[in-house]
N, C-alpha and C positions, 0 to 999 in steps of 0.2 A: 715298641720296646727299645730301650737304650742299653748299649753295652759299654761299660766302663772297665778298662783293664788297669787296675791300680797296682803300682809297684811300691813295695815297702822294703826297708832295710833296717839294720841295727836292731833286729828282733831279739828281745831277751825275755825269758819267763822267770820271774822272781817267785820262788816257792816260800810260803809262809812257814819256815822251819825254825824260827826263833820266836819264842813267846814273849821275851822281855822287850818292850818297845824301845828301851834305851839302847839296845844292842842292834837295832835295825838301821840300815842305811849308813853305816859308819866305816866299813872296810873299803879302802880306795882301790884295791886290786881285784883281779878276777877271783871269783869264788865258785865252788861246786856244790851240788846238792844231790840227794838221792830221791827217787820217785817211788812213793808207796803205790800199792795197787788201787787204793781207794782213799777217799776223804782228804785228798791233798788240795788245799786252797792256795790260790796264787793269782798273780797279775802278769799278763804279757803286754809289753809295750814295744811299738816300733814306729818308724818315721815314714810317712807318705812322701815319696820323692817324685812320682810321675803318675799321670793319668792319660791313658791312650797315647803314650809316648811323649806327652808334653810335660815339662817341668811343673811340679806342684809342691805344696807344703802341707803339713798336717800331722796328725797323730792318730794311731790306731791303738786302742786299749781293750784288753779282754780281762774280764773278771770271771773266774771259773772255780768249780769244784770238780776235781778229777775223780771219776768213779770207775773208769775202765770197764764199761759194760761189755758183756760177752755172753753168747749162748753157752760157751764152755769155759767158764772163768777158772783161773788159777786160784789157789787159796788166798783169801783176803780181798779178792776182786768182786765185782757186782755182777750177778747173773741177770740176764735179760735176753729178749729175743733178737736183739740187734747189738752191734758194736759201736762204741763211741763214748763221748762224755759231753756234759752240758756246760754252756757258758753264755755270757751276755757280752756283746761287743759294741763299741762306739767308734765310729769313723768320723773324724773332725777334719774337714777339708779347708785349705786356705789357698788363696792366689799366691803368685810368686812374691808379691810384696807383703805377704803375711795377713792380708785382710780375710775375714771370715767369708766363706762361700756357702758352706752347708754341712749338715750332719746326717749320717745314716746310722740307724740302730738295727742290730740284727742279733741272732742267737739261735741255738738249737742243740739237739743231741748228737747230730752227725752232719756230714756234708751232703747236700747243700744246706747252708744256713738260710733261715727265713728272714727276709727283710721286714722288720716290724714297723718301719716308718722313717720319716726324716724331717728335717727343718731347713730353712733357708732355701737355697736353690733346689733342694731335694724334698721339698715339702710334700708330706703324705706319700712318699714313694713306697712301692711294694715290689716284691720279686724274690730273688734268691741270689746267692753267690757261692763260688767254688774256690778251691785253693789249687794253684799250679805248683808242682814240685820245684823247690829251690834249695837253698842252704837252710837246714833246719834251725829252729830257734836255739839260742844258747840258754842252757839251764843255769840259774844262779840262785844263791841263797838271798833271802830278804835282808841279810846283814850287809850285802854289797851296796856301795854308794850309787844310787841310780843317776846322780848328776854326771857320772863318768860313763854312762851307757854308750855314747857315740865313740868315745876314745877307746873303750875296751872292746867294742864291736859286738856283733851278733849275727843272726840269720838274715836271709832276704828271700822274698818270693813274690809272686804275682797273684792277684785276686781278681777274677773276672766277675763283675756284677751284671746281672740281667734285671733291669729296672723298668717298671711301669710307673709313669709319672702322673701325678694329679694334673699337671699342666706342663707344657713344653715351651721353650723359647719360640716366639712367634713374630713374624713381620706382619704388622697390621695391614689389613686389606680395606680398600674403599670400593664403592660401586664401579669406579673407573679402573681399578687395578691396585697393585701394591702401593703402600704409603711410603714411597720413595720421593723425596722432594728436592728441588733445586735450592741450594743453600742461600742464594742471593735474595730470593723473595718467597721461599717456602711454597712455591707452586708445584703441582704434581708433575712428575716425570711421566709423559704419555707420548703417543704417536705425534701429537702436534708439537710437543716440546720434549724431544728425546734427550737423554743424558749425553754428555760428551766425554771423550777420553781425557783423563786428568782433572775432571770437574769435581768440586767438593759437593757432596750430596748429604742429605739428612734422611735418616730412617726413623719411622715411628715403630716401636717394638713393644712387646709385652713379655712378662714372665722371665725377667733377667736376674731375679734374685736380689739379695740384700745390697744396700748402699751405705756409704759413709758420708755424712751422718745418716743414721738409720731412720727410716720412716715406716710406720706400721702399715701392713698390707692394705688396710681399708681406708687409710688416710691419703688425702691428696699430697703430692709433692709440693713443697713450699714454693710460692711465687718468688721470682728472683728480685732481691732488694739490694744486691751488692754482696751478700754473704755467699760463701761457697755453696754451690749446688750439690745435692746428694749424688755422689759418683758411684757407679756400679762397681762392686767389689770384684766380681769375677773377671778373669781375663777373657775378653771378647775377641772373636774372629769373624770377619766378613770375607767371604770368598766370591769372586766374580769368575764365572766359568771354571770353577775349581781352583783358581789362583788367588792368593791372599791379596786383600786390599788394605791400605793403611787406615787404621781406626784412629781418629783424632780426638774424639770426645764421646763419653758414655755417661749419661746421668738421667735422673728422673725428669720427666717433662713438667716444668713449673705449672702448678695449679691442676694437674690431672691425676687421676687415681689409676695406678697400675700401668701407665704409659711411660716409656723411656725414649730418650733421644740418643741416637747413635750417629755421629758424623763420620763419614768415611770418604776417601778419595778414590774415584774410579781410576783403575790402572791406565797408564798412558798407552799401553800396547793392546788395549781391548779391541776385539774385532767388531765392526759395526753390525747391527742387526739385533734380534731379540737375544738378550743376555741373561744368564741364570745367576741369581744371587742366593746366598745362604748365610745365615747367622748362626754362630755357635756361642753359647754361654754356659759356663760351668761344665764344659766338655760335652754339652748336649746340643745337637744340631736342630735347627728349625726345618720346616718344610721349605723346599726351594720355591722361588718366585722368579718371574721373568719381567724384564723391563726393556724398552727400546733404547739403543745406543746408536748415535750417528757417527 
């Protein structure tokens, strides 16, 4: 299971309280609206700003019908054996440079919401998510200009996701050990030829998500002919004994299906001996592997 703590802000719920399309989205200032007990249609929008404490970009959008279910409803609300309302949500995640990382779809009648699936780095994800109390959403009329949402402000909160992935980032393994290679000749790092502090190394990895330009998951990455290689969209992290290593290159491995090349530099202060490596892509960590360092 993977836990993603997603922070959002500028949360605004626009109530569809104006029937004339010509009068929607035209008021440049703050608006207010009233909430009926049932049958309120609306859209909530907010900005994804961080994942697990790391800066991120993206948008979260909710389309819903407010029903205000309750076992003891007030007049005009909906009776049911539970409390809540139903909605469909779309989480669109981007790296810090704006490139697409992945999408998560969810929805439900109450919290936790059910994860219905995903795309990109979150392909076929399942699970659930919760809401952690924060500043509530700002309620607005659909007559308000949504292009000014960030200027006018809104709510903020954190959403913990509990995800079971179809596949996780993976450092490829060989019969002799992890596929960590010396950059000068692409020979395997092993006991006979250990890595060195400050050395440039190459990692063979899988399941790192979308690239730019995009390549279909079942197709080989293009062989290098001088054109730009398909670069991994996600912000990648390589850690050595828990400390960050410098990532210098991240792209699809030319001519191979589903294999990526990650070039990184072994930190200069690494302690000799068996050293632990871990790769994180789209905020999802791989299993740890060990390589020898002299």
